C-alpha angles and dihedrals in degrees: 000000000000091000090051092053091050092053094050096079089051090051092049092048091051091048093050091046091052093049092048091048091050091049092050089055100044102034094068103126126056105240103181105105091205092066098064142358143179099247122121113233095016094108088234100071128118094276090058100042095093093053098043097077135011091233089055094056092113088070087069106023104032119116097202103052129155147260106045138174111263097216117184093221091058100049128100120214109231110182095182092065086084127194118317115278099221127158116176130178136200106264142172110268143187125213116213136188101216094183094247097048146357113258140184119213115203112217115204127352109350092159134253151245124239119217122177090343095309123117117224115191120220108245111155144005130197141166136236129192127233098023116269096214118059130204116220088340096311120121115202128217100260141003130204121208119199107195119209128184134200121212093192106126090208094059118092098192103061099173130066121178127193113203129200123192124212134198128194112278137090116007116268109246095214093053089047089064090057097046097095093048094048092048090053092058099044114160095351134101103244143135133199140178112254099185126236115357123181112219089196087076089071085072103216111205106232104188105057122045149129122240129195142142116257144129145266109288094222130053130324083034090209112197128219095066116148107224124201114182119189113233091208109091114217127201133247131177124249089241091055093050091048093049094052091050103044091046093069129077108232095086091219121139088229140022098203125116115229118259113274130218115276092213110177098333124129121230110210123198133195115201125172087215099085116236095007126119095167120121 
């Protein structure tokens, strides 16, 4: 019995350490809409993020911030990147109005992406409009971010995000499935289970993409994020873009952070068309 009592503090310490580690991995983005916004002159807009809290200082002082402009004259063709190694599964999901965006949280095993031998599990997806990343100076009408996390303690870069850009055109079939749920939580912080959702229906293009090192695009603007942006531009209807904007609380006409300086970073591109970096 004495030996058991002595081991209990060790057990509790290990449990607390595990829980803290899990929290440090998953609690990356600030979700409280009252803490920041995208409005000019509000005192809480993108220009002020880095000065609002000490732990948000990277938003102002970081040298590897996102989003960026994906300019064709600054990219490097890297054939050995290969096509994206993505394996997604149908999974139970929750849709949430976070006040500054609409998000889907994947509960359980929704699949993963492998980058440089590391597995990153799909955890969350959300939308920005207009797009945060631009291509040769052009911002598109909407951008999807699929957020993946690694729990490997030996991996420095814990976050990998896959981005998809949209222009106005035919409605997006995946967004159409969410329309009813989003309409039912208009202008209110709410979340609800929406049953099994298949992330494969987002139809990530695996053979043409940009790759660079950046950051989260919301506070705390954590750096070391591996970004993969699909080169294939998908379509979305004007009504879908409007719905995903008016449903949130921040009353801004957009929820996209301005483009950040590239500095000395390299933008890699994989294109199945050998020798081509054109869009």
